[in-house]
C-alpha positions, 0 to 999 in steps of 0.5 A: 506447461503453466498451470492456469488454475492456480492464483497469480503470485504476489508481484513486487515489481511496483514496490521495486519501481517506487524504490528506484524512483525514490532515488531519482534526482527528481524525487530527491530534489522535490522532497528537498524542496518541500521538506528541507532534507533528502528522502533516505527511502527507508519506508520503500525499502521496508515495503519491498522487503516485506513484499519479498518475504511474503513471496517466499512463503507458501501461498496459503500463508502469504494469502492469509497475511495479505487478507489480515493486512487488508483494511476495509475501505473507509467509504464502505463503513457507512451507508449513505443514510448513516453518513447523512446522519453523522454529518448532520450531527457533526455540522448542525448549521 
């Protein structure tokens, strides 16, 4: 029987998919065309390994790590009035 009261576990499927796509010919040729070199996919390996490491930890520890890593949205930092004041000061013309 499945316990529906527990929160869902962190899923690493999206990170595994991104790593798989990184090694595809489409991505590699696109990267070669844009930057002149192939993508070694190291950043995607790091993200996937961090996700898998978080999944191995108990739920409270993983949740604390995820909330500590979460950053506030850039656009939520200023109210519309604050943003307008900043905009006028930055671009007076």
